[in-house]
N, C-alpha and C positions, 0 to 999 in steps of 0.2 A: 741039448739046445732047446730053448723055449721060444715061443712066438707070442707076440702081443695079441691079446683078445681084440684089441683095437689098434689102429695105426697112429702113431705120433708123427707129425711132420718134422723131420730133422733137417730139412733143406736149408733153412737159414743158418743153422749151426755149421753144416758142411760148407756153406759158402764162405763164412768168415774163417773157418779152418783152412780152406783152400787158399784164401787171400794171404793168410799167415804163412803157409808153406811156400807160396809163390815168392813172397818177399825173402823168406829164408833161403830159397834157392839162389837169389841174387847175392845175398850176403856170402853164402858158401862159395859161389863162383868167383866173386870179386876178391875175397880175402885169400882164397887158395891160389889165385893168379899171382898174388904177391910173392909166393914161394918160388915162382918161376921167372922172376925178374931179378937180374943180378943185384940191382941197387936195393931191393927190398927183401931179398930172400932170407935175410937174418933179422928182419924187423922185430924189434922188441915188442912183445905182447902177442904176436900172431900165434905162436905155438900154444901159449896159455889160453888165448881166446878160443882156439880150435878144440881144446880140451872140454869146453862147455858148449861149443857150437854143434859138435857131433851128437851128444846126447839130446840137445834141444831139438835137433832135426829128427832124431829117432822118436822123441815124444810127440812131435807134430804128426809124423806119419802114422803112428799108432793111434793117436786121437782121431784122425780122419778115418782110418780103417774101422775103428769102433763105431763112429757116427754113421758111416755108410752101412755097416751091418745092421744097426738099429733102423736106419731108413728102409732097409730091405725087408724089415719085418722080424728080424731075429731079436730075441730079448733074453737077457739073463742079468741078474744083479751084478755079476762080475764084469760084464761088458760096460755097464754104467760106471762101476768103480774104476775100471781101466781108463775109460774116457776122462773122467774127472781127475784122476791121478796124473794122467799124462798132460792135461792142460795145466795143472798146477806145477808139475815138474818142468815143463817147457818154460813157463814164466819165471821159475826160480833160476833155471840155467841162463835165461835171457839177461838177468841182472848181471851175471858174471861176463857174459858176452859183451854187453855194453861197456862194462868197466874196462875190459881189455881192448876194445875197439878205441876207446879214448886214449889209452896208453899208446896204441899203435899210431894214432893221429899225432899225438904229441911228440913222438920219436921219429916220425917219417920225414924224409927229405921234403923240402917245401913243394916240389913239383908233384908229390903224391898226396899231400894233405887234402886237396879237393876230392880226390878219388876215395880216400878213406872216409871223408865226411859224407860222401854219397853212400858208402857202405853203412855208415851210422844212420843215415836217413832210411835206408831199407830196413835196418834193424828196428828202428822206431816203428815202422809200418808193421813188421811182423809181431812186435809186442802189442801194438794197439789192436790188431786183429785177434790175437789170442786173448787179450783182456775182454774183448767183445764176446768171444766164445764163452768165457767164464761167466759173463753177465747173462748171456742167453741161457746157460745151464741153470742159473739161479731163477730166471724168469719161468723156466719150465717147472721149477719146483725142487731142484736138487741143491743140496748143501755142497758148496765147493770149497769150504774151509774146513780145517781139522779132519781131513780124510784119514782113515786108518792107514798108518804108515806101512802096513804089510803090502800095500799095492804100489807104493812108490819105490822107485829104484833109480 
């Protein structure tokens, strides 16, 4: 474990990552609820969407944990690599989540379309916040594209 000789303020990054995770929690809660409603329990696209939502959530949690460790003074290149990789991986999974949310909306009974549209709005917020995190990492001076694939999973 290494510690910074100086402290970088990671608070802004943690804030946008927290915003992304908050919106993600809403998407998770709302779309999982659909499995427990007889009319939507077999809604086309929901299982496929969850195949991407689960890793997207994992990557958000891991990114926040990495940023919090950095904020607390811990430092190692592998923490930075983990943070960047998880931000990139979450954004990649988000593309599939959005694709399947749209399939869900298009196949939902009419009375559930507004509910799923609300889930899509939450998903848009989670993506916008994660994109803001990626931009903040660039502003700090980290390359967020073309990361070594050994860190991504």
